[in-house]
C-alpha positions, 0 to 999 in steps of 0.5 A, spaced: 500 500 500 505 504 501 508 503 495 502 504 491 501 511 495 508 513 493 506 511 485 499 514 485 500 521 487 498 528 484 505 529 481 505 522 478 498 523 475 500 530 472 506 528 470 503 522 466 498 527 463 504 532 461 508 526 458 502 524 454 501 531 451 508 531 449 508 524 446 502 526 442 505 533 440 512 529 437 507 524 434 504 529 430 509 529 424 508 521 423 501 522 423 502 527 417 507 522 413 504 524 406 506 531 407 513 529 410 518 533 405 514 539 405 513 539 413 520 537 414 522 543 410 517 547 414 519 545 421 527 546 419 525 553 417 521 554 423 527 551 427 532 556 424 527 562 426 527 560 433 534 559 434 535 566 431 531 568 436 534 565 442 541 567 439 539 574 439 536 574 446 539 578 452 540 571 456 546 567 458 549 563 452 549 556 456 541 557 457 541 559 449 545 553 447 541 548 452 535 550 448 538 550 441 541 543 441 534 540 442 531 544 437 535 543 432 535 535 433 528 535 434 525 540 430 518 540 431 518 538 438 524 542 440 521 549 438 514 547 441 517 545 448 521 552 447 515 556 446 511 553 452 517 553 457 523 557 454 519 564 453 515 569 457 510 570 452 504 567 456 506 570 463 504 577 460 498 578 464 501 576 471 507 580 469 502 586 468 498 585 474 504 585 479 507 591 475 501 595 476 501 593 484 508 595 484 507 601 481 501 603 486 505 601 492 512 603 491 512 611 490 509 613 496 510 607 501 518 606 501 523 611 503 528 615 499 535 612 499 539 618 497 542 620 504 545 613 505 548 612 498 551 619 499 554 618 505 556 611 503 559 613 497 565 617 500 567 611 505 566 605 500 565 606 493 564 599 491 559 598 497 555 604 495 555 601 488 552 595 490 547 599 494 545 603 488 544 597 483 539 594 488 536 601 489 535 602 482 531 595 482 526 599 487 529 596 493 531 601 498 537 601 504 535 602 511 539 604 517 534 604 522 533 597 523 537 591 526 538 583 524 539 577 528 542 571 524 541 564 525 546 559 523 541 553 524 533 553 523 533 549 529 535 556 533 530 560 528 524 556 530 523 558 537 523 565 535 519 565 530 513 562 534 514 567 539 513 573 534 507 569 531 504 569 538 505 576 539 502 578 533 496 583 534 494 586 527 497 581 521 501 575 519 503 574 512 507 568 510 510 566 503 513 559 503 515 554 498 514 548 502 509 546 507 509 539 510 505 536 515 509 535 521 511 538 528 513 544 525 507 546 521 503 543 526 505 548 531 505 554 526 498 552 524 495 552 531 498 559 532 495 562 525 488 559 526 488 562 533 490 569 531 485 568 525 479 566 530 481 572 534 480 577 528 487 578 525 489 578 518 492 572 517 495 570 510 499 564 507 502 563 500 505 557 498 507 554 492 503 548 489 509 545 486 513 545 492 508 542 496 505 537 491 508 531 495 506 534 501 499 537 501 492 535 498 491 539 491 486 544 495 489 545 501 488 552 501 481 551 502 482 547 509 486 554 511 480 558 509 476 554 513 480 556 519 479 563 517 486 564 514 486 567 507 490 563 502 493 562 495 496 556 492 501 559 487 501 557 480 497 550 481 500 544 478 495 542 472 496 537 467 496 542 461 502 544 458 503 551 460 509 556 460 508 559 467 508 552 470 515 553 470 516 559 474 515 557 482 515 561 488 521 559 492 521 565 497 520 564 504 518 570 508 514 571 514 512 578 516 508 580 523 505 586 524 510 590 520 515 590 526 519 583 524 520 579 518 524 573 517 527 570 511 532 565 509 532 558 506 528 555 512 521 551 509 516 549 514 518 542 514 521 538 520 527 536 516 529 544 516 529 544 524 532 537 525 526 534 528 527 528 523 533 526 519 533 525 511 540 527 509 544 527 515 544 534 519 540 539 516 544 546 516 540 552 514 540 559 515 535 565 516 535 572 519 530 576 523 529 583 521 526 588 525 525 596 524 524 600 518 527 594 513 521 590 514 517 594 510 520 591 504 518 584 506 511 587 507 512 590 500 514 583 497 509 579 500 503 584 498 506 585 491 505 577 490 498 577 494 495 582 490 498 580 483 494 574 484 488 576 488 487 583 488 485 585 495 489 591 497 489 598 494 494 601 498 500 598 502 501 604 507 496 601 512 501 595 513 507 599 513 509 601 520 511 608 521 518 609 524 516 613 530 512 606 532 517 601 531 518 598 538 526 597 536 529 603 534 536 600 534 540 601 528 546 596 527 549 597 520 545 598 513 540 593 511 537 592 504 532 586 503 530 585 495 526 580 491 528 577 484 523 575 479 523 571 473 518 576 470 523 582 470 529 582 465 534 583 470 537 577 474 537 581 480 539 575 485 545 573 480 548 580 479 548 581 487 552 575 487 557 577 481 558 584 484 560 581 491 565 576 487 567 581 483 569 587 488 572 582 493 579 584 495 581 579 501 576 573 501 569 571 499 566 565 503 559 562 500 554 557 502 550 553 497 546 547 496 547 547 489 553 549 485 550 549 478 552 556 475 553 559 468 559 561 465 559 568 468 559 566 475 564 560 474 569 565 471 568 570 476 569 565 481 576 563 478 578 570 476 577 572 484 581 566 486 587 568 481 587 575 483 589 572 490 582 572 493 581 567 498 574 564 495 571 558 499 565 554 498 561 549 502 557 544 499 553 538 502 556 532 503 550 528 503 546 531 497 538 531 496 538 531 489 543 526 486 543 528 479 544 536 481 550 533 486 553 530 480 552 537 476 555 540 482 561 536 482 562 537 475 564 544 476 569 543 481 575 541 478 576 547 474 574 551 480 579 547 485 585 548 479 584 555 479 585 556 487 577 556 489 577 552 496 571 547 496 568 544 502 563 538 503 559 539 509 561 533 513 555 532 518 550 532 512 546 537 508 547 544 507 541 548 505 544 555 507 544 560 501 549 565 504 555 570 502 560 574 506 566 578 503 571 582 506 568 583 513 563 589 510 558 585 506 553 579 507 547 576 504 542 571 506 536 569 503 533 564 498 537 564 492 541 558 490 547 558 485 543 554 480 539 556 474 532 555 477 533 560 482 537 565 478 533 565 472 526 562 473 524 562 480 521 568 485 526 569 490 528 574 496 534 575 500 537 581 505 544 584 504 547 587 510 553 592 510 557 594 516 553 590 520 554 585 526 550 580 522 556 580 517 560 578 522 555 573 525 555 570 518 563 570 517 563 566 524 558 561 522 562 560 515 569 559 519 566 554 524 563 550 518 569 550 515 572 546 521 566 541 520 567 540 513 572 536 509 576 540 503 574 537 496 580 534 492 580 533 485 580 525 483 587 523 481 584 517 477 581 520 470 574 519 468 572 514 463 569 516 456 562 514 458 562 518 465 565 524 461 560 524 456 555 523 462 558 530 465 558 533 458 550 532 457 549 534 464 552 540 463 549 542 457 542 541 459 543 544 466 539 550 465 533 546 463 533 541 469 
């Protein structure tokens, strides 16, 4: 029975339905066998047109190549799949809705950053440049805010529960994975109690992230408890472009006073209540003060882009005079990245940190499936004398992706990048720290899906105690990890071919 339940689930059924549709599309040319030659010529011409379009797109060359090969090899099926999953044509409606909401909210609700930028530019031009770049993408910098860094989800969870219990007006949660268990049970009890008390409690969860964990209409269960809920981009058995984009963000906002973000999902393994891939190491941050406004904006932008219920963000933004914690420890800049934008904000923030590093840049990432730009930036940083260190898992959660990660390592190690395996188990943290001056913690993995396809978020810290907390966590973790070494034995022809295929199609995985 357990075996049947694993096989017969919503993911299996929907995937099977999609496979049937793809097979039918691929079979169409054979049905029209009498028109083989004119169709073949037409498909080839269309394929070259699509390839020309791809080549002229302002995107990473490795992503272009990953699409060009199947389009040329399978002219009809290749470009149909590309039109479905490789373009943003049918995302226009959701892009417009979120854009309209964004324009409605941003102008008046969030503060100017000019004074902070001007002051920082005189002290550290590189740091000011990073700030300015993110500000240009409509994410302000804040001074009147503080942050607490958590090196483990286990440490974050008790504080999250306390903040949820203290809520008086509203609770906003945007989560990639919600999985029944002790963690979600404790959170849900509080949410239901607060909703019953009349608070505005809202939850967005990603349907694909929860497809093996929650019933297909779980949002109705939450609605019955008084919790307003949206299942993001419900996974349906129909070929669709937007299905490829997922909400990978983790945002929790309480009363506009505090916000949490990081890699921690609502599942027991993230707080080590159960063991899946050894010890689960994840990072999170608690933000207090004016910077919470940007997380509130991100949540409401997504919520109202999907279900318009608010015409003004200002009622949810706590005035500076009303923030109970007026302490300021450095500069904080929350941000969000979106596949609906032409700007790959998450990747460019990482690139700016790597390219401006002088002494060191340390990185936590569960996946190291990077494009050529990041790969070359890491290599160049190491070659110019920067101490570049990256910690990846020792026990992977996705074996194919881990093989891809390992395929990138030899060239990096040969250039002087130090790569470590987190020996106790699986590291899910997404953190950068550089030169004792800048750090970022968030949801952005170093893989194509996070950098290009998913909705993501994070928080940058400048000259903040959080920078040194991340640094200390990094150095402690190095001591618990083992340096990865390049295998002395040369790989066989078949394995080299396998790695080559993985690298080629990495952007599509």
